[in-house]
C-alpha positions as MATLAB code, in Angstrom:
seq = 'MIDTSILEAAKTADPTPILIAPQPVLRQITRPVAAEDMAQINAMLPGLFRAMYDAPGIGLAAPQVGLGLRFCLVDVADENEERHPMVLINPEVLSESESMAVREEGCLSLPNQYADVVRPEAVRVRYRTLDGSQQEIEADGLLATCLQHEIDHLDGILFVDHISALKRNMIMRRLAKEQRQRKG';
ca = [
       0.232   -0.358   -0.087;
       1.236    3.410   -0.798;
       1.278    6.330    1.443;
      -2.035    7.993    1.447;
      -0.687   11.952    1.023;
      -0.109   10.664   -2.720;
      -3.553    9.907   -2.925;
      -4.535   13.254   -1.291;
      -2.278   15.070   -3.684;
      -3.758   13.075   -6.551;
      -7.447   14.579   -6.105;
      -6.068   18.054   -6.707;
      -3.339   17.112   -9.450;
      -3.037   17.978  -13.055;
      -3.596   14.606  -14.331;
      -0.475   13.967  -16.502;
      -1.407   13.392  -20.673;
      -2.001    9.892  -21.521;
      -0.414    9.000  -24.385;
      -2.316    7.180  -27.266;
      -1.011    4.415  -29.896;
       0.891    4.855  -32.301;
       3.497    6.940  -29.605;
       6.951    4.870  -30.660;
       7.683    4.909  -26.852;
       4.864    2.432  -26.585;
       6.591    0.146  -28.086;
      10.031    0.510  -26.684;
      11.887   -1.182  -23.718;
      11.918    0.434  -21.023;
      15.370    0.643  -18.547;
      15.147   -0.557  -14.907;
      14.778    2.666  -12.385;
      17.128    3.712  -10.506;
      17.829    5.314   -7.121;
      18.526    8.391   -8.557;
      15.063    8.031  -10.982;
      12.992    7.860   -7.636;
      12.735   11.559   -7.233;
      11.144   12.046  -10.309;
       8.721    8.996  -10.054;
       7.578   10.508   -6.580;
       7.216   13.968   -7.956;
       4.950   12.836  -11.105;
       2.841   10.135   -8.624;
      -0.124   12.691   -7.753;
      -0.517   13.157  -11.486;
      -0.426    9.994  -12.425;
      -2.668    8.145  -10.202;
      -4.878   11.469  -11.005;
      -5.080   10.657  -14.692;
      -5.301    6.842  -14.181;
      -8.161    7.109  -11.885;
     -10.123   10.319  -13.930;
      -9.669    7.562  -17.682;
     -11.087    5.418  -15.610;
      -8.725    3.040  -15.480;
      -7.483    0.093  -13.521;
      -3.406    0.322  -14.115;
      -0.846    2.951  -15.712;
       2.724    2.353  -17.247;
       5.364    4.732  -17.172;
       5.563    4.613  -21.413;
       2.047    5.623  -21.373;
       3.263    8.981  -20.232;
       6.159    9.194  -22.260;
       8.528    7.592  -19.625;
      11.265    4.983  -20.557;
      11.499    3.791  -16.572;
      10.041    0.420  -15.835;
       7.300    1.481  -13.371;
       3.479    1.176  -13.415;
       0.656    1.890  -11.016;
      -2.300   -0.610  -10.260;
      -5.525   -0.198   -8.601;
      -7.916   -3.000   -9.436;
     -10.557   -1.612   -6.572;
     -14.346   -0.391   -7.665;
     -14.145    3.270   -8.004;
     -16.925    2.786   -5.111;
     -14.518    0.524   -2.519;
     -11.753    1.267   -1.014;
      -8.641    2.043   -3.081;
      -5.740   -0.102   -3.412;
      -2.826    1.703   -5.033;
       0.496    0.061   -5.843;
       3.174    1.672   -7.220;
       5.849   -1.598   -8.832;
       9.331   -0.609   -9.314;
      11.016   -3.123  -12.040;
       7.980   -5.670  -11.723;
       8.964   -8.948  -13.177;
       6.881  -12.267  -13.691;
       8.814  -14.630  -11.492;
       6.078  -17.935  -12.737;
       2.554  -18.314  -14.540;
      -0.304  -20.734  -14.208;
      -0.687  -23.000  -16.979;
      -3.865  -22.757  -16.847;
      -5.696  -19.942  -18.591;
      -8.240  -16.888  -18.301;
      -9.658  -15.159  -21.127;
     -10.840  -11.445  -20.399;
     -11.892   -8.891  -21.844;
      -9.315   -6.262  -22.067;
      -8.308   -2.064  -23.054;
      -6.211    0.221  -22.703;
      -5.479    4.151  -21.377;
      -3.699    4.251  -24.625;
      -5.787    2.810  -27.014;
      -9.366    4.647  -26.122;
     -12.433    2.808  -26.507;
     -10.806   -0.136  -28.002;
     -11.830   -3.753  -26.472;
     -10.949   -7.079  -27.039;
     -10.617  -10.591  -25.797;
      -6.937  -11.942  -24.649;
      -5.881  -15.090  -23.263;
      -3.191  -14.536  -20.522;
      -2.154  -17.087  -17.934;
      -4.764  -17.110  -15.352;
      -2.657  -16.291  -12.416;
       0.824  -15.183  -11.810;
       3.536  -14.468   -9.285;
       5.382  -11.327   -9.477;
       8.598   -9.164   -7.903;
       8.754   -5.989   -7.535;
      10.499   -3.185   -5.419;
       8.325   -0.678   -3.460;
       8.667    3.297   -3.431;
      10.730    2.948   -0.008;
      12.943   -0.002   -1.735;
      11.924   -3.236   -0.535;
      11.739   -6.066   -2.230;
       7.540   -7.382   -2.671;
       6.017  -10.522   -4.003;
       2.501  -10.811   -4.783;
       0.626  -13.700   -6.221;
      -2.241  -12.548   -8.003;
      -5.084  -14.452   -9.992;
      -8.524  -13.223  -11.679;
      -8.515   -9.157  -12.632;
      -5.476   -8.265  -10.748;
      -3.164  -11.144  -12.684;
      -4.471   -9.592  -16.015;
      -3.477   -6.194  -15.397;
      -0.399   -7.071  -13.543;
       0.227   -8.585  -16.924;
      -1.187   -5.712  -18.950;
       0.896   -3.292  -17.180;
       4.218   -5.258  -17.206;
       4.043   -5.662  -21.219;
       3.746   -2.026  -21.126;
       7.080   -1.725  -20.025;
       8.227   -4.141  -22.614;
       6.889   -2.383  -25.263;
       3.866   -4.806  -25.834;
      -0.023   -3.868  -26.334;
      -2.845   -5.852  -25.513;
      -3.225   -6.448  -29.180;
      -0.663   -7.612  -29.680;
      -2.215  -10.843  -27.931;
      -4.967  -11.002  -30.799;
      -5.072  -11.801  -34.219;
      -3.501  -10.019  -36.639;
      -6.589   -9.137  -38.352;
      -8.499   -8.453  -35.409;
      -5.863   -6.291  -34.409;
      -5.532   -4.528  -37.705;
      -9.455   -3.520  -36.915;
      -8.880   -2.011  -33.934;
      -5.667    0.230  -34.998;
      -7.887    1.407  -38.006;
     -10.590    1.876  -35.953;
      -8.797    4.239  -33.539;
      -6.502    5.934  -35.838;
     -10.094    7.107  -37.782;
     -11.259    7.856  -33.967;
      -8.455   10.306  -33.728;
      -8.401   12.052  -36.363;
     -12.098   12.888  -35.650;
     -11.504   13.825  -32.905;
      -8.992   16.439  -33.846;
     -11.203   17.564  -37.430;
];
């Protein structure tokens, strides 16, 4: 659990702009977060949480805001539930279940686009917290899907990379058309 002052600050922070595909940074592999990056990350957290919650979303990875750093935010609590925000620094999947699950996924960087994605039903993830301590989490269901989705972002992978080329192309064309209409 993170410091509640970050969530309080998020209520009044300006939301950090979220990049929309096909921004090149969304396809880049991030570099591990180093100790000297922590001040920048801590300063950005209120705006990142504000952007994620306003979207509304349940996860946000650094590349989605133009940062090539290996960290992400996750909070799968329903907006009517108590929040359970997590900041995962340098997360890595240690193990995956053999059983698979299908879940509809969307992405803040591909607004209004959804597809069924097959992923391992459960995962074990190791990461560092904001204070530098190493943690491991075992997750299944929505949290497992969210963790895999956000860690994929850190490796330059989008959820549409897990579906057929035909469906992926349809989604990307629809997204491009919607973005042109918004600007026009």
